[in-house]
C-alpha positions as CSV (number, residue, x, y, z in Angstrom):
1,M,-7.6,9.1,-21.4
2,I,-7.4,10.4,-17.8
3,L,-7.7,7.9,-14.9
4,V,-9.2,9.2,-11.7
5,F,-8.9,6.9,-8.7
6,A,-10.9,7.7,-5.6
7,G,-10.2,6.4,-2.1
8,A,-12.0,7.0,1.2
9,G,-10.5,10.5,1.5
10,G,-12.3,11.5,-1.7
11,S,-15.7,11.0,0.0
12,K,-14.5,12.5,3.3
13,A,-13.8,15.7,1.3
14,V,-17.5,15.8,0.3
15,N,-18.8,15.5,3.9
16,R,-16.4,15.1,6.8
17,T,-19.0,13.5,9.1
18,Q,-21.1,11.4,6.7
19,Y,-18.5,9.2,5.0
20,P,-16.0,7.8,7.5
21,T,-12.4,6.7,6.7
22,T,-11.3,3.3,8.0
23,V,-10.2,4.8,11.3
24,E,-13.4,6.7,11.8
25,F,-15.4,3.6,10.8
26,F,-13.7,1.8,13.8
27,Q,-14.5,4.8,16.1
28,R,-18.2,5.1,15.1
29,L,-19.1,1.4,15.7
30,P,-21.7,1.1,18.5
31,E,-20.8,-0.1,22.0
32,K,-22.7,-3.3,21.3
33,I,-19.9,-4.3,18.9
34,R,-16.9,-2.6,20.5
35,G,-17.8,-3.8,23.9
36,S,-18.0,-7.5,22.9
37,R,-15.4,-9.8,24.4
38,E,-14.2,-10.9,20.9
39,F,-13.8,-7.3,19.6
40,K,-12.0,-6.1,22.8
41,A,-9.6,-9.1,22.7
42,I,-8.6,-8.3,19.1
43,D,-8.4,-4.6,19.9
44,A,-6.0,-5.4,22.8
45,F,-3.9,-7.7,20.5
46,L,-3.5,-5.0,17.9
47,R,-2.5,-2.3,20.4
48,A,0.0,-4.7,22.0
49,S,1.5,-5.8,18.6
50,Q,2.0,-2.4,16.9
51,N,3.6,0.8,17.9
52,D,0.7,3.0,16.6
53,D,-2.2,3.5,19.0
54,V,-4.5,4.3,16.1
55,I,-6.5,1.3,15.0
56,D,-8.7,1.1,11.9
57,I,-11.5,-1.3,11.0
58,E,-9.5,-3.0,8.3
59,Q,-6.8,-4.1,10.9
60,V,-9.6,-5.5,13.1
61,L,-11.1,-7.4,10.2
62,W,-7.7,-8.7,9.1
63,A,-7.2,-10.1,12.6
64,M,-10.6,-11.7,12.5
65,H,-9.9,-13.3,9.1
66,E,-6.6,-14.6,10.6
67,W,-8.6,-16.3,13.4
68,Q,-11.1,-17.8,10.9
69,Q,-8.2,-19.2,8.8
70,F,-6.8,-20.8,11.9
71,A,-10.2,-22.3,12.9
72,S,-10.7,-23.5,9.4
73,V,-7.4,-25.4,9.5
74,M,-8.4,-27.1,12.8
75,R,-11.8,-28.1,11.4
76,N,-10.5,-29.5,8.0
77,R,-10.3,-33.2,8.4
78,D,-8.6,-33.5,5.0
79,G,-5.5,-31.6,6.2
80,L,-3.0,-33.0,8.7
81,P,-3.7,-30.6,11.6
82,G,-7.4,-31.3,11.5
83,W,-6.9,-35.0,10.9
84,L,-4.6,-35.3,14.0
85,L,-7.1,-33.4,16.1
86,A,-10.0,-35.6,15.0
87,E,-10.6,-38.5,17.4
88,N,-7.7,-37.1,19.5
89,R,-5.1,-38.8,17.3
90,I,-2.7,-36.0,18.3
91,A,-2.5,-37.5,21.8
92,G,-1.0,-40.7,20.3
93,V,1.6,-38.6,18.4
94,T,2.6,-36.6,21.4
95,G,2.5,-39.6,23.7
96,T,0.3,-37.9,26.3
97,N,-3.2,-38.4,27.6
98,H,-4.2,-34.8,27.0
99,D,-7.8,-34.5,25.6
100,W,-7.6,-32.1,22.6
101,N,-11.3,-32.1,21.9
102,S,-12.0,-29.4,24.4
103,P,-9.6,-26.8,22.9
104,V,-11.0,-27.5,19.5
105,A,-14.5,-27.0,20.7
106,V,-13.5,-23.6,22.2
107,V,-11.8,-22.6,18.9
108,Q,-15.0,-23.4,17.0
109,Q,-17.2,-21.7,19.4
110,L,-15.1,-18.5,19.3
111,D,-15.0,-18.7,15.5
112,S,-18.8,-18.7,15.4
113,R,-19.0,-15.6,17.7
114,I,-16.3,-13.8,15.7
115,G,-18.3,-14.5,12.5
116,S,-21.3,-12.9,14.1
117,V,-19.3,-9.8,15.1
118,M,-18.0,-9.5,11.5
119,G,-21.5,-9.7,10.2
120,E,-22.6,-6.9,12.5
121,I,-19.6,-4.7,11.5
122,N,-20.3,-5.2,7.8
123,R,-24.0,-4.3,8.3
124,H,-22.9,-0.8,9.3
125,V,-21.4,-0.2,5.9
126,Y,-25.0,0.6,4.8
127,D,-25.6,2.9,7.7
128,F,-22.4,4.8,7.2
129,Y,-22.3,5.1,3.4
130,G,-25.9,5.1,2.2
131,E,-26.4,8.9,2.1
132,E,-26.5,10.6,-1.2
133,P,-24.5,13.9,-1.4
134,T,-26.0,17.2,-2.2
135,E,-25.0,19.3,-5.2
136,Q,-23.7,22.0,-2.8
137,E,-21.4,19.4,-1.2
138,L,-20.1,18.3,-4.6
139,D,-19.6,22.0,-5.7
140,G,-17.0,22.3,-3.0
141,S,-15.2,19.0,-3.9
142,W,-15.6,16.8,-7.0
143,L,-17.3,19.1,-9.5
144,P,-14.4,21.6,-9.8
145,L,-12.0,18.7,-10.5
146,F,-14.2,17.0,-13.1
147,L,-15.2,20.2,-14.9
148,A,-11.5,21.2,-15.0
149,I,-10.0,18.0,-16.3
150,Q,-12.7,17.7,-19.0
151,T,-11.0,20.7,-20.7
152,I,-7.9,18.6,-21.1
153,D,-9.4,15.3,-22.1
154,P,-13.2,14.4,-22.1
155,H,-12.4,10.7,-21.9
156,I,-12.3,10.1,-18.1
157,E,-12.2,6.7,-16.5
158,I,-13.2,6.7,-12.8
159,V,-12.1,3.9,-10.5
160,T,-12.9,3.6,-6.8
161,T,-12.8,1.3,-3.8
162,N,-15.6,3.3,-2.1
163,Y,-19.1,1.9,-1.5
164,D,-21.0,5.2,-1.5
165,V,-22.8,7.0,-4.4
166,V,-20.7,10.2,-4.3
167,L,-19.2,9.6,-7.7
168,E,-22.5,8.6,-9.3
169,A,-24.0,11.9,-8.1
170,A,-20.9,13.9,-9.2
171,I,-21.0,12.3,-12.7
172,D,-24.7,13.3,-13.0
173,Y,-24.3,16.9,-11.8
174,A,-21.2,17.4,-13.9
175,K,-22.8,15.8,-16.9
176,L,-19.7,13.7,-17.5
177,P,-19.6,11.3,-20.5
178,V,-19.0,8.5,-18.0
179,E,-21.3,5.5,-17.8
180,T,-22.2,3.8,-14.5
181,G,-23.4,0.5,-16.0
182,R,-27.0,1.2,-14.8
183,Q,-29.8,0.3,-17.2
184,G,-33.5,0.8,-16.9
185,R,-35.7,3.6,-15.4
186,I,-38.1,1.8,-13.0
187,H,-35.9,-1.0,-11.6
188,P,-32.3,-0.3,-12.9
189,I,-30.0,-3.2,-13.2
190,L,-26.2,-3.2,-13.5
191,N,-25.1,-4.3,-16.9
192,T,-21.8,-6.0,-16.0
193,Q,-21.1,-6.6,-19.7
194,E,-20.0,-3.0,-19.9
195,W,-16.7,-4.1,-18.2
196,D,-16.2,-7.3,-20.3
197,L,-13.1,-6.7,-22.4
198,T,-13.8,-9.8,-24.5
199,R,-16.8,-8.1,-26.1
200,P,-15.9,-6.1,-29.2
201,D,-18.1,-3.1,-28.3
202,T,-16.7,-2.8,-24.7
203,V,-13.7,-0.7,-25.7
204,R,-15.1,2.7,-26.4
205,D,-13.7,6.0,-27.6
206,G,-14.4,9.1,-25.5
207,R,-16.9,7.5,-23.1
208,G,-15.5,6.2,-19.8
209,L,-16.9,4.0,-17.0
210,L,-17.3,4.3,-13.3
211,T,-15.6,1.1,-12.0
212,K,-16.4,0.3,-8.3
213,L,-13.8,-2.3,-7.5
214,H,-15.3,-3.3,-4.2
215,G,-19.0,-2.9,-5.1
216,S,-21.6,-0.4,-4.1
217,V,-23.9,0.1,-1.1
218,D,-26.9,0.2,-3.4
219,W,-26.3,-3.0,-5.4
220,T,-28.3,-6.1,-4.5
221,R,-28.3,-9.5,-6.1
222,Q,-31.4,-11.5,-7.2
223,G,-30.5,-14.6,-9.1
224,D,-28.2,-13.6,-12.0
225,R,-29.3,-10.0,-11.9
226,I,-27.7,-7.1,-9.9
227,Y,-30.2,-4.3,-9.1
228,A,-29.0,-0.8,-8.4
229,G,-30.9,1.7,-6.4
230,S,-31.5,0.8,-2.8
231,P,-28.8,1.4,0.0
232,T,-30.8,-0.6,2.5
233,F,-29.4,-3.8,4.1
234,T,-31.6,-6.8,3.3
235,G,-30.6,-8.8,6.3
236,K,-28.4,-11.2,4.3
237,H,-24.9,-10.3,3.2
238,A,-25.1,-12.8,0.3
239,N,-27.8,-10.6,-1.3
240,H,-25.3,-7.7,-1.6
241,V,-22.6,-7.1,-4.1
242,I,-19.8,-5.8,-1.9
243,I,-16.3,-6.7,-0.9
244,Y,-16.4,-5.7,2.7
245,P,-13.7,-3.8,4.6
246,G,-10.7,-6.0,5.4
247,F,-10.5,-7.8,2.1
248,K,-6.9,-8.3,0.8
249,G,-5.7,-9.5,-2.6
250,A,-7.3,-10.3,-5.9
251,P,-11.0,-11.2,-6.0
252,T,-12.0,-14.5,-7.6
253,E,-15.8,-13.9,-8.0
254,A,-17.9,-12.1,-10.6
255,P,-18.4,-9.2,-11.1
256,F,-15.4,-8.2,-9.2
257,T,-13.0,-10.1,-11.4
258,L,-14.3,-8.1,-14.4
259,F,-13.9,-4.8,-12.6
260,H,-10.3,-5.5,-11.7
261,Q,-9.4,-6.6,-15.2
262,Y,-11.0,-3.5,-16.6
263,F,-9.0,-1.4,-14.1
264,E,-5.8,-3.0,-15.3
265,W,-6.7,-2.3,-18.9
266,V,-7.4,1.4,-18.1
267,A,-4.2,1.8,-16.1
268,S,-2.2,0.4,-19.0
269,R,-3.6,3.0,-21.4
270,A,-3.9,6.1,-19.2
271,D,-2.4,9.3,-20.4
272,A,-2.5,10.7,-16.9
273,A,-3.6,9.5,-13.5
274,I,-5.1,11.4,-10.5
275,F,-5.5,9.7,-7.1
276,V,-7.8,11.4,-4.6
277,G,-7.8,10.5,-1.0
278,F,-6.3,7.0,-1.6
279,A,-3.9,5.6,1.1
280,F,-2.2,3.0,-1.2
281,R,-2.4,0.2,1.4
282,D,-3.8,-2.4,-1.0
283,E,-0.8,-4.2,-2.4
284,Y,-2.8,-5.8,-5.2
285,I,-3.9,-2.3,-6.4
286,N,-0.4,-1.0,-5.8
287,R,1.0,-3.7,-8.1
288,I,-1.4,-2.6,-10.9
289,I,-0.4,1.0,-10.4
290,R,3.3,0.1,-10.4
291,D,3.3,-2.4,-13.3
292,R,0.5,-1.1,-15.6
293,L,0.9,2.7,-15.7
294,P,3.0,3.5,-18.8
295,S,6.4,5.0,-18.1
296,G,6.3,8.8,-18.0
297,T,2.6,9.0,-17.2
298,P,1.8,12.2,-15.2
299,V,0.6,11.1,-11.8
300,I,-0.9,13.5,-9.3
301,V,-2.0,12.6,-5.7
302,I,-4.5,14.8,-3.9
303,N,-4.2,14.0,-0.2
304,P,-3.7,16.4,2.7
305,V,-1.4,14.0,4.6
306,P,2.3,15.0,4.9
307,S,3.6,11.8,3.4
308,L,2.6,8.7,1.4
309,P,4.5,5.8,3.0
310,F,2.8,3.1,0.9
311,M,3.0,4.9,-2.5
312,P,4.1,2.3,-5.1
313,L,5.8,4.8,-7.3
314,A,9.2,6.3,-6.5
315,K,9.6,10.0,-5.6
316,G,10.0,12.1,-8.7
317,H,7.4,10.0,-10.6
318,Y,4.4,11.7,-9.1
319,E,3.3,15.0,-7.6
320,H,1.7,15.1,-4.2
321,L,-0.7,18.0,-3.6
322,Q,-1.1,18.2,0.2
323,T,-4.4,19.9,0.0
324,G,-8.1,19.2,0.1
325,L,-10.3,18.5,-2.9
326,D,-11.5,22.0,-3.9
327,Q,-11.3,24.6,-6.7
328,A,-7.7,25.5,-5.8
329,A,-6.7,21.8,-6.1
330,A,-8.5,21.5,-9.5
331,N,-6.6,24.5,-10.8
332,K,-3.3,23.1,-9.7
333,V,-4.1,19.7,-11.3
334,V,-4.9,21.4,-14.6
335,G,-1.7,23.4,-14.5
336,I,0.4,20.3,-13.8
337,L,-1.3,18.2,-16.4
338,R,-1.0,20.8,-19.2
339,R,2.7,21.3,-18.4
340,Q,3.6,17.6,-18.1
341,L,1.5,16.4,-21.1
342,R,3.1,19.2,-23.2
343,A,6.6,18.1,-22.2
344,K,5.7,14.5,-22.9
345,K,4.7,15.3,-26.4
346,Q,8.0,17.1,-27.0
347,T,10.1,14.1,-26.0
């Protein structure tokens, strides 16, 4: 089994302008969002609190989540801070006549405005990632890699944090034996049972799955069903099956829990792993890579950056190809895998 893990750079390799990285997402937001007082304040905070002038959208959303957590503590009357602030009890504790109700009201008002800005940012996920790639674009990126590694092992498991449909299109054009979980011709639904490891028919021989850890731009929720096919924003984020940029940690809601459990299962059984355009900034995913990949598993990273500061594996335990995703990279991957898998069999 070969694990292929795709990050944002894997889509950028297909179309440099259509699918933005997290930094480009930040830069492409309209002035209506970037010019808001809330966004500008957070941007100023980030630039003042770090040495790097480059800001990406995940940093902005992490800061917004931090504010929301603070506001939630202040509102929660079951916790000590919220209880003290309620009815101005804190004035009695501090021995002052200061009225704390006004600051609390300001915090809550700003929290509401930040929530609206976050909703607008998340809506642009559908504008930025909804386009389907052409076969020509895939010919110069994913197709050479998929066609090449099939000659080594036809059982390919594909995992991604991307929202776009680049990999679905590549699977279709390459005719890979990889399922996407979509069932039905007229109104396809996502059969999440495909990722359920408790079902005896889930574990399959020679047929992989496309596992989208953070959801997809074309998944919508209606009741208990997830429909696959339309990348259009419905107007309500609750209707969409996406973990938006800025999320950190392990998910707690279905179907994302199933996807992450399946990724852990795949990682623990992979004979080789290829990471394409992934920045390794998600510590939860890094932990799975570090703890689950079997010792001695050949690991290849395709990423044109000069270094991988967040890579969870020590140097010497992976090969870094500082190149784009093209035919030359595919040829190098095949050569490395053949050599390392041959050596692994001999030990």
